[in-house]
N, C-alpha and C positions, 0 to 999 in steps of 0.2 A: 296301575290298571293295564291289562293286556289288550292290545289292539287286535280285535277279532279279525280285521281285514288281513292281518299279516298271515293268517293261516287259511284264508279263503282260496278257492281254486283259481280265482282270477289273479290273486296276488302272488301265489307261490307255484313254481313249476319245477319238478325234479329235473335238474340239469343233467344232460348226458355226461358231462365231465365232473360229476360230483365227487368222484374218487380223487380228484386233484385238490380237494379242500385243504388237506394238510399242508400243501405247499403253495397256496394261492398267492398271486401277486398280479398289477397292470400299470396303466399309464397314470402320470401325475395329473390331477384334475385341477384346473385353475380356479374353479368356483363351483358352487352347487348348481347342478343342472336344473333347468326348468322342470316343473313337476310333470309336464306332459311329454318330456323328451324320452324317446325309446328308440330301439334299433329300427323300428318300422320306418322311421324317417330316413334311414340310410338305405332302405331297400331299393329305392329308385333314385339314389343320389347321383348327382353329376360328378364325374371323375375327370381329371385332367389326363389326356392321352396324347399321342403324337400329333402335333400340329392342330390341337383343338381339344374339345371336350366331348364326353359321351355319357349316356345313362348307363349306370352299372349293369342293370338287369337285362339290357339288350345288347351289350357290347360283346363282340365275338372273340375278343382277345383276353388274355390273362393279366389282370391289373389288380394291385392291392394298394390301399391308401392308408396313410398315417396322418391323423388330424393334428392340429396345432397343440391341443391339450396334452398330447403324448410327448411333445418335444420341447415346448417353450420354456418350461421351468425345470427341466432336468439340469442338474449341476454338471454339464458337460461343456467342454470348450469347443468341441468339434461335433457337428451333427451326425457324422458317421458313427460315433459312439452311442448315439441314441436309437440306432436302428436294430440293434441286436435283440432277438426274441420278439420283435414286433410283427414280422411278416414271414409267412411260410415261404420256403424256397430261397431265403437269403442266409448265407453264412457270413457272419461278421466276426472278425477277430481283432481284438485290441492287443497286439503283441507288445506294445510299449505304453507305459503309463506316463511317459514324459509329457508334461503339459504342452498342448499344441500338436501332439502327435495324431496322425490320421489312422483310423482303423482300415484294415483290408476287408473289402467286400467282394464276395462272389455270389452271383445269381445263378442258381441251378447248376452248380458244379464248376469244375475247372475246364475252360474251353480251349486252352492252348498249352503248349509246353514252353516255347521260346518267344511267343508273342504275348502281348499284354492280355490279361483276363479281367481287367478293371472295367466296371460299367461306365456308361456315358452319363454325365451329369448335365441336365437341362434345367436352366433357371428361367422361369417365366417365358417358356416356349422357345428359348434359344440355347443351343449347346454352350456350355460354360467351360472356359479354359483357365479361370483364375484358381487360386488356392482355395480349397473348400473350407479352410479355416477362416476365410474372410467373411463367410456368411454367418451372421449371428442367429442362433436358434430362435431368439425372440422375434425375429422378422418373418418367420416362416408361417404360412397359412396352412399348407398341407404338403405332403410328399406322396407321389405316386410311383410305384415300382412296376415297370412294364417288363414282363417275363417271357412272353412267347413271341412267335414270329409276327402275328397280326399286330401286336402291340408295338413291336420295335422295328419291323422291316422298313418302315418309312424313313428311318434314320440310317438305313443301309449299313455301310461299313462301320459307322460310328456307334451302331447299336448292337453289334455282334454279341456282346457280353451282357446284354440287358441294359435297361435305362432307369435312372432315378430322376424323376421330374420334380423339381422344387418350385413351388408357387409361393411367392412372397405376399405379404398382406397388402390389401388395398383399402382405401377408405370406403365407407358405406354412406348411403343417403341418410341424411338426418343431421342432428346437432353434432357439432365437433366434440370429439372424445379424446381425453388425455389419459393414457395408461402409464403407470409408474411402477417399477418393480426394483426392489433392492434386496440383496441377500448377502449374508456373511457365512462363510463355511470354514471348516477345518478338515485337513486331510492328513492321512498317513498311509502306511502300507495296507493293502487289502488282505494280504496273506503274510504270515510270519516267515522270516527267512529260515533256512535250514538250521537245525539245532546243532550247536558245536560243543566240543568238550571244553571244560574249564581249565584253568592254569594247572592245577594239581594233576588232573587227568592227562593233560598234554605232556607234561614233563615225564610222567611215568610211562606213557606210551612211547615217547621218543627215546627214552632210555632203552626200552625193549627193542626198538628198531635199530639203535646203535649196537646193542649187544648182539643181536642176530646178524647184523652186518659184519661185525668183527669176527664172529665165529668161523673157523675154518679148520682144516686138518692140522694147521700149525698152532692155532690158538684155542686153548681149552675154554669151556663154558665159564669157568671161574675167572680166567684172565679176561675174557670178553666182558664179563659183568663189571670187573674192576675198571677196564678201559672205558666202558660206557659211563660209569659213575664219574670218572676223572674228566672226561671230555664233554659231558653233556652241556655244561654252561658255556664253554668256549665255542661249541658247535652252534648253539642257538644265539650266541652273542650277548646274552643278558642273564642276570640272576635276579628275578623278582622277589626272592626270599631274603635278600640282604646278606651282609658280611657274616652274620651269625651262622649262616648255613652255606658255606662256600661250595659244598657238594650236597645239594638238597635231596638227591635220590641215592639211597644206599645200594649196596651190591645185591640186595634182594629185590631191587626194582620198586621199593616202596618209599614213599615220602617220609623223611625223618620226622620223628615226633616233635611237635611244637612248630614245625615249619609252616608258614602261612604267607601267601602273597601280600606284598606291601602296597600293591595297587592293582586295579582291574579296570583298564581303559577299553571299554567295548567300543570299537571303531564304528560299529553300526549306530551307536548312540551319538557318536561324534559327527559322523558324516550324513546322518539322516535326522529329520526333525518332524515335529507336528507343524504342517504348513497351513497357510491361510488362503482363503479364496473369497474375493470380493467382486461383486457384480452389480451394476446399476444399468437399467434400461428405461428409456423414456420414448414414447411414441405419441404422435398427435395425428388424428385422422378425422375425416368427415367427407361430406359430399352433398351434391344437389341432384336434381333430376338429370342434369347433363354432364356432370363432372364429379370426380372424387380425387382425394389426395391422401397420401400417407407419408409421414416424415418420422424418422427415428434416430435416436442417438444411443450409443451403448458404450460401456466401459467394463473391462474385465481384467482383473489381476489375479492370476492363478499361480501361486507358488508351489513348487514341487516338494516332495518329501526329501529329495536329495538336496543338500546345501547348494546354493548358487544356481538352482534350476527354477524355471518358471516361464510364464507366458503372459504378456500383456496385449490387450487389443483395444483399439479405439475405432468405432465403426459408426457410419451414418448412412442413411438411405433416404432418397426422395423419389416418390412414385406418384405420377399424375396421369390421369386418364380423362379425356374430355371429348364430348360430342360437339365439335365446332360447327358442324352443319348436319342436317338430317342425313346427308349422304357421306359424311366424313367423320370418322373417329380417329383421334390421335392419342398417343401416349408416350411417356418417357419414364425411364427407370434408371436412376443414377445411384451408384453406391461407391463408397470409398472406405477402405480399412487400412489402418496402420497397425502392424503387430511387431512385437519385440519378444523374441524367444531366447531365454538363457538356457543353453543346452550343453553342459559339460558332457564329455564322452560317456555314453551309457548304453551302447548297443554293439559292442564287439569285444574281442579278447585282448585289447590293448591294456598295458599296465596302467594307463591314465584313466581307465574306465572307473567312474566313481562307484558304481555298483560293485565292481570287483574289489576295489580298495576297501569298501566297508565289510566285505565278506572274507577277504584273503588274510588280513592281518590279525593275528591272535591278540587277545586282550592283555597279554603280559608285555607286549611292546607298547611303550607309553606314547601319549600324544605330546606331552612336554617332557623335556629332559629331566631325569631324576637323579638324586644322590643315592648313595648306597642304602641310606635309611628310608628311602621312599619319598623324601621331600623334594620339592621342585628346585632345580638349578635356576637361579635368577640371573638375568642379564644386567648390563650396566644401568639400564633404565628401571631396574627393580621388578621387571615383569618376567614371567616364565619364558623359557626359550623353547621354541618348537623342536621336536625331536624328529629328524628326518631318517633315522635308522640307518646310518652309514655302516653300523655294525651288524645289521640284519642280514640274514642270508638272502640271496637273489630272489628266491621264491616268496619271500615276505615283503616284496615291493621295496627293495633297498633304495635308499636315498629319496624316498617319496613321503610326503605328508600333504595329502589333498586338502585337508582342513586348513592348512596354513597357506597353500599356494592359490587355491581357487578364488578366494576373495580378492587376490591381487591380479588374477588373470582375467581374460575375456573369452567367452565362448558364446558369442552373440549373433543371432540371425534376425535381421530387420527386413520387413517386407511392406511394400506399399501396393495395395490391390485396388485398381480402379475398374469398375465395370459400368458400361453405359449401354442402354438399350432404347431404341425408339421405333415406333411403328406408325403407319398410316393405313387405315382401313377404309376402302371406298365401297359404298353400297350402290351398285348400278341398278339393281332390281331387288325387291324384297328377298328373292331367292339366290341372287348372284352377288358375291362380294370378292373384292381383291384386297390383299393385305401385303404390304411391303415392309420389311423389317431390316434393321441394321443393329449389330451388336459388336462391341469392342471390349476386349479384356486386356488390361495392361498390368503386368506384374513386374515390379522392380525389387530385386533381392540383393541385400548386402550382408555378406558374412564377414565377421571380424573376430579373428582368433589370435590372442595375444598371450605369450608366456613371459612372465615377469623376469627381470634380470637380478632380482634380490634373493629369492629363495627357490629351492627345488632344482629340478633338472634344467630349467631354463637359464639359471644362473651360470651354468657351465659354458654357455655360448653367449652370454651377455643379453639374454632375452631374445625373443623372436616375435614377428607379427606376420600374419597372412590376411590379406583382404581379397574378397571375391565379390564381383558384381555380376549379376545376371539380369538381363532384361528380356521379357517375353511379351510380345505383342501379337494378338490374334484378332481377327474380325470375321464375322459371318454376315452375309447378306442373303436374304431370302425373299422370294416373290411367290405368293400363294393365291390361287384363284379357287374359290369354293362355290359349289352350287348345291342348294338344299331345297327340295320341292316335294310336296305331298300331292298325290293324285288319288283321291278317294282313300282306299285302303292301302295304296302303294306309297312308299316313301323312298326317295333316292337322295343320296348325299355323295357328291363327287368332289375331288380335290386334285389339282394339278399345280406343279410348282417347279421352281428352279432355286438352287442354293449354291453359294460359293464360299469357300473357307480358305483363309490364308493364315499361316503361322510363321512367325519370325522369332528366332531365338539367338541371343548373343551373350557371351560370357567372357570375362577377363579376370585373371587372378595373378597375384604376385606375393612373394615372400622376401622379407629382409630380417636381418638379425644384428646383434651387437648395438645395444642402446648405451649411450654415454651417460644418460640420466634416467632414474626410475620415474614411474608415474606418467610417462609419455607413451601413448598407445598407438600413435599413427606411424605409418612406414617412414615418413620423412625424418623421424627421430632416430631411426636405426641406420647404421653406416654400411652394412654389407648386403649387397643384393644376392639373394639366393636363387630365385627362379621367377620366371614370368611366362604366362601362357594365356591363350585366348582362342576362341573359335566362334563360329556362327552356323546356324542351320535354318533352312527354310522348308516349308511344306505347303502344298496346295491341294485342294480337293474341290472338284467341280461335280455337281449333282443335278439330276433331273428326277422328279418323283411324281407319283400319281396314286390315287386311291378311289375306289367306288364302293359304296355301301348301299344295300337295298334291303327293305323289309316289307313284309306283307301283313297287314292287319295287326301290326305290333306283336307278331307271334313268330314269324319266320324271318331270319336275318342271314344275309350273305354279305361277304366283304372280300375284296381283292385289292392288292396294292403292289406297286413295283417301284424300284429305284435303280438308277444307274449312277455309279460313282467312278470318277477318274482320279487316281491317286498318283502324285508325283514320286512316290516311293518306288514304283515299278517302271520297267522299260516300256517303251511306247506300245509294243505289241501286247503287253499284258496289263496295261494301265487301267482299262475299263473293267469294272465288275458290275454284274447285274443281279439284283436281289429282288425277292418277291415274297408274297404270302397270299394264302386263301384261307378263309374262315367262315364258319357258319354257326348259328345258334338257334335253338328251338325253345321258345318260352312255353313249356308244356302246361304250365299253370293257367294259361289262357284258353286251353282246350276244354270243351264242355264236359268231357268224360273225367277230367281231373277236378274241375270246379264242383262237380256233383259229389265228390268224395268229402268235401269240406275239411280237408286236412292241410293242404298246402296253400300258404299265402304266396309263395313263389316256388317255381320249379323250372330251372333252365338248364338245358344240355347244350354244351358248346364244344367246338373242335376247331383246330387250326393247324396249318402246316406252312412252312416257308423256309427261306434261306437268307442269311446275311453273310457279309464278308468281314475279314479282319486283315488289316494291313499293318498293324502296330508291332512290327518285329522289334525285339529287344536284343541288344548285345549280351554276351554271357555275364557282363558286370551289371546288367540291369538298365543300362542307358539305352534310349531309343536309337534305332537305326533309321535315319531319314533317307538314306540312299542305298536301298537294299540291292539294287542291280549294278551299281557302279563299282569300279575298281578304286580302292582307297589306299592312300599312302600315309606313312608316318614320317615326320621330319625329325632327324636326329643330328647330333654333333659327333663327328669322328675325329678325335685329335684336334679339335678346334675348327675343323672343316665341315661345312654343311653337307648333309647326305639324306637320302630317303630310303625307307624300307617298305615293303609291301605289307599292308595291314589286312586288306580284304580283297580277294580276287573278284572279278566281274562275274555276275550271275544274272544274265539277261532273261533266263527262263523262270526266275522266281515270280510267282503269281499269288493271287489272293488266297488266303485261307478261308474256307467256307464252313458256315454253321447251318445245319439243317435241323429245324425244330418242329416237333410234333407236340401238340397239347390237346388233351381231352379233359373236360371238366363238367362237374354237376354242381349247381348251386341251388340251395333250397332254403325255405323259411316256413316255419310251422308255428302253431299255437299263438296266433295273432302276432307273428313276427317276434315272439319272445325268444325263439331259438332259431338262429340262422347258421348256415354252414356252407362249406365249399370243399369239394374233393376234386383234386386234379392229378392227372398222370402226365408226365412229360418224358420225352425222349429227345435228347440233344446230341446230335452227331457232328463232330468237327473233323473235316477231311482236308487233305492237302495241307497238313499242318506246317506252319512256318517253324523251322527248327535250325538251330546253329549246329551243323554237322561237324563234329571234331575230326581233325586230320592229323597225320604224323607231323611232329614238330620240324622234321627235316625239310618240309615244304616251305618253311618260313612263315607260315600263318598257323593259327590255332584252330580255325574253323571257317566254315562258309555257310551262308544261308541257303536253305533248300526247302522244298515242299515234300514232306514225308509223312506217312502214317495217318491214322485215324483214331480219334478218341470218342467215346460214347458216354454220356451221362444220362442216367434214367432215375426216376424216382416218383414218389407220391407226395402230395401236399394235402394237408388236412387243416381246415380252420373252422372253429366253432365259436359263435358269439351268442351268449345267453344273458337273459335277465331273469334269474330265478325268483327274485322277490321285488315287488313294486307296490308300494302303498303311497298314500298322500305325503308322508314324511320320510319314507325310507325306500331306498333303491339299491339293489345289489346287482352288479354286472360281473360276469365271469367269462373270460375268453381263453381259448387254447389254440395254439397252432403247432403243427408237427410237420417235419419234412424228412423224407428218407433220401439217400443218395447212393447210387452205385456208379462209380467211375471206373471205366475200363478202356485200356488200349486195345483196339481191335485190329489194327494193321500197323506194322512197323517193318519196313524193308531192311534187309541185312541182319536180321536177328535182333538180339537184345542190346541195349546200351546202358552202361553204368555211368551214372551222373552223381558223383560224390558218394553219399551213403544210400543212394536210391538206385533202383534197377527199373528201366523201362523195358517191358516185355509184353508180348501179346497175351491178353488175358488178365494182366495186372493193372493196377492203377498208376497214375502219374507220380504218386508219392509212396511207392512201396519200398520199405526199408530192405536193403541188401547188405547185411552185416554178419559178422561171426556170431554163432550161437553160444551163449554162456552155459556151461554145464554145471559149474559149482567150484568148490574148493576140495582139493585132494585131502581127505582126512588124515592121511599118513604123513604128509609133509607141509601142508598149508599152502601149497602152490595153486594158482588159479588154473582152471581147466576150460578149454573151449572145444567145440565139436569139430571133428574132421570127417569128411566124406571122400572116399576114394573108390577106385574101381580095381578089382582084382584081375588076375589073368583070365578068368572065365567071363569077365564083363559084368560081374555082379557088384552091386554097390556095397561098400564096407564102411561102417561107421566106427569112429574111434574118438579119442580125446588127445589133447596136447596141452602142455603148459607153456608152449612157445607161441605167442600171439601171431607171429608171421606165418606159422604153419596152419592156422585155423582156416576153416572153409567158410566163405561167405555164403549165406543162405537167405532166402526170403523170410522176413519176420513180420509181415503184416503192413497195413497201410496207415498213413497219418490221417487220412480222411475219416471223419465220424460217419457212423451209419444213420444216426438220428439226431436231429437238432430241433429245437423248439422253444416255446415260451408259454408261460401260464400267467395270466394277468387278471387282476380283480380291482374293482372300484366300488366303494360303498359311500353313500351319502345318507346322512340322517339329519334332518332339519338343516342347520347351518354348518354341520361338520362334514368333512369329506376325507376319505381314506383311500389310498391306492397303493398298488405294489406290482412289481414285475419280477418274475423268476425266469431265468434263462438256463438252458441246459444243453449239453452235448453228450451223446452216448456212443461209445466206440471210438476207434482211432487210437493211435499211439504217439507218444512223445519221447524223443531221444533227449535225455537231460544231460547235455554236456556241461552245463553249469555245475551240476552236482559233482561230477568227476573231479573238478578242480580242488575240492576239499576232501577227496576220498583217496588220496595218494597213500601208498603203503609205507611211507617214511622217506622216500627218495626226494621229496620236495620239502626238506626240513625248513621249519620256520613258518610255513604256510598253515593257516587254520585247518582244523580237522573236524570232520563230521562226527556227531555223537555215535553214529553207526559203527565207527571204528572200535568202540568199546567191546563190540561183539566179534573182534578179529579172531583168527585161528590161533590157538595155543595147544600144546599137548593135552591140556586139561579141558579144552573146548574144541574138539576136533570136528564137530558137525556144525558148520556155520557157512554163511555165504560171503564172508569177508576173509581174504587171505591173510597169512601171517605177515608181520611187520618186518621191514628191513630197509636199510639205507640204499640197498641195491634195487634198482627198479625191476619190477616184474611185469610191467605193461598192463596190469589188470584193469586200469581205468581207460584203456583204449576202447574205441567204439565197439560195442557188442550189445547183445540183447539184455545183458545184466543191467544196463541203464536205460532200457526201453520200458516206459511206464504207460499205464492206461490213461487215455485222454478224457475219460468220462468225468464230468463234473457238473455241478449245478451252482448257480450264483444268484443270490437275492440282489438283483441288479438295482432296484429302486424301491423305496418305501416312502410314502408321503402322507402327512397328516396336516389338515388345514381347518381353519375356522373362519367363516365369513360373518362379520358383525352385521346385525340387522340394519337394513337401509335407513330406518327412521333415526338411528343414532347420529347419522351425519347429514340428514336431509337439509338442515338449516345452513350448512356451509357448502352445499352443492356437491358433496361427495357421493358418488353412486355405488361404489363398492369399496370395501376395505377388508382384505383377507390377510391373515397371518398363517405361517406354515413352518413346518420342520420336515426335512426330508433327508434321506441317506442314499448314497450311491455305492454300489459294491459292498453292501453291509455285511453279508455272510457268504462264504464260499465253502462248498461241500465237495471234497475230493480226497483221494487216497494218499498220494505221494506228497507228504508234508514238506513245505519249504519251497516248492516250485509253484509259480503262478501257472495255473492250467490254461490260461489264455495265451497261447503261443502262436508263432507263425503258422501259416497253413501247411507248410511242408513238414511240420512236426519236430523241428529241431530248435532247441533253445540257443540263445546267442548273447548271454549276459545282459539281457535287456532290463530296462527300467520296469519295475513291477507295477501292477495296477494299483490305483489309489482308492482308498475308502474315504468318502467325503460326507461329512455331516453339515447340513446347511440350514440356517434360519433365515426367514425372509418375510417380507410383506409386499402386498400388491394393493394398489389403489387406482381407482378410476374416477375421473372428474367428468 
């Protein structure tokens, strides 16, 4: 029977975003919502903002919230990976799929060049300095993202790049509740690796490279062909075709009839696996009229798809709030997390990088040693012997077998994270309150890196071990006085306070080698001391802050805030920074002329402007610079005698980097709140940029910190929340968010600056590629061609081509930053079934794929795996192609150029979830209130053009042999007692 209500005007509303139906997706829903739940309940919801809470529809700042049902049950280790596509204005990039890795988050663009652009994390009202990995997603009640000056100015310098406020769960009044969640998942690569040639194709291609390399004026083509046939096996170091075919490739370049590889050891199958993911979470909560409590325990074991990689976490949290007197509220929030990350090298160009090893070694190089007939060579114990490829060319990772050595090695990172918060709130008058808070974050990190003395390169030095210990202690104290009073139609809220922050960092590291016995991992078991180092850093920040908010008749709203910060990073004369904001909003829907239209349930216009500072200068290696103004020295040993060299000159004139933010927004709700939306324009200007100015090496230093230039980020944000269908048993929600971004350098003293493959120049972005332009392949000789631009005697620009890379002209080739980012989400509930999904996407931007070039050599890297694209290389019979001819003589064609610059546009089906909640009467007798089973997938599908590359790369648009994203399928159940 058809439900007529399904098609009634009240049940169905044509959504503005209906054209997105083909790619719908949203948040994972824990359980079926109550039948009366709709977006109208969110129209005047209370949101967490700086140092307090506010009603959404009257707040003058830009804030977006993510509720717990979009976070708690996502199969993600780190909450940063759950934010992508959820909020307009946030660019989230998961450059590494290594379990435990943190995503890079930028709010409204790139705010700095040499200073940090990371947002501030605030947990339960206090800035958080612990590892974000230590917070279990299942403990989170909501996340608020503060994007404009009104929202973030109260945090001063700490909020210059936006703020992410995390509110953890609290107990609620009523009977004690027990929640239990258990899930089991399986993971693998989210995208397939680059397609490679097989053994037959490789041997024929490399024969061609050898022949072309031999050919010269003194060697005929026939002689070169014979030499290639004779030397092919010895050059590659192996003959997978056996003794029956000592020269498997004939002088015609073809595989001899009947020749077939005796083995095919795909190293990607050997070094990668289908991994498992296990998670268990338990929480107990409850409360009375005057107190509440929340206690949780969690366990996570997330194995990576690369062997010997993974992440384990044990976490617990206790949160208690109590009204001990009518005039006194107290609370405590304690959390502890122990994590263990197994992290073999997977994010650089080192030969030990396990991602490289899986990609670089062709399948004709075996995992175990082989006899000529293809059978395994057995050791004295009757087991196969690992093949370390001593015969392999250097480019094929000679003398390495990660599958054999990694189980014997250690690449372990252990962390203990303790976070403690406490507060007392005194109520002097109903409208006057004073709150004093104290927070401490203690992170103790231990890195243990051990190379075994039995197998592999470590055996050459008797094994080695490095141990690193880092201890970070920070605390924040704050004292806030608030006044909130209504006078008829007038309402005033004022806040004044003081805050002090202290940060203490200490690290120590040492290395030893030469173990006398295997299977002993500690430094005491090694005899030779290699190195020993250690240092410490301190930072202090003293702050005073205040805010005033006024509204008239719940229709006109004004706000102003100010904060002064004193940072120990700067010299005394530049230590204080003063930051401010002003904002206003007009709830137009409260005006009679709008009410009479009977169209808008809500219509609010808001605007704000203000400035924050940034003191978080980074060194060129990415490490924080805590003493930006001081002269720093490096201690060295010269012939056994101690000495010092200058590392950084004194710069007393370095001052705060300033961010000026303009925000204008319009929020609306129509059709009985079934359609809600928000449109915002922002302009974010960063001036007096903190920058590491490079200098001539002859000065003895590489750079010095200075304030130079200005960056501007502008864009529009659009959010739409709809409920197209709602009946008694069926509800469909469809949400869309879009963000545009235009990043531009507007001032840069001294002209342009080249930084690696990027060019900083006025009018460009901070991530503009400045590299040679690829022209193609010369059809006459198969050589690569790049563009040249020169000036003739008349001053005219002359374009040409060259086959010599060193003569190519570097040109601007576009930006790594996308033009449009967003997410499309949907959730459907039908009786006890729930379905949800999330699709994220980025449009525009470019990615320089330097990973791909490693398997695109022209034959000069013999023994290394080859991309299948090499099958389309230039030959006299195939002159019109984009792949040069093969030769063992390098032609530099894989050098950085626009040839390997690809579109960064992609879409990813980030999450899909399907659940069923059993009827309550099934478990009423045993006191079970809810029982839900579900299946969900993370990173299920990826739509992009350049196959083999994971499109989620670093913000600067350059690949770096990183761990690819993981596709995870999870089964689970949730129960509530």
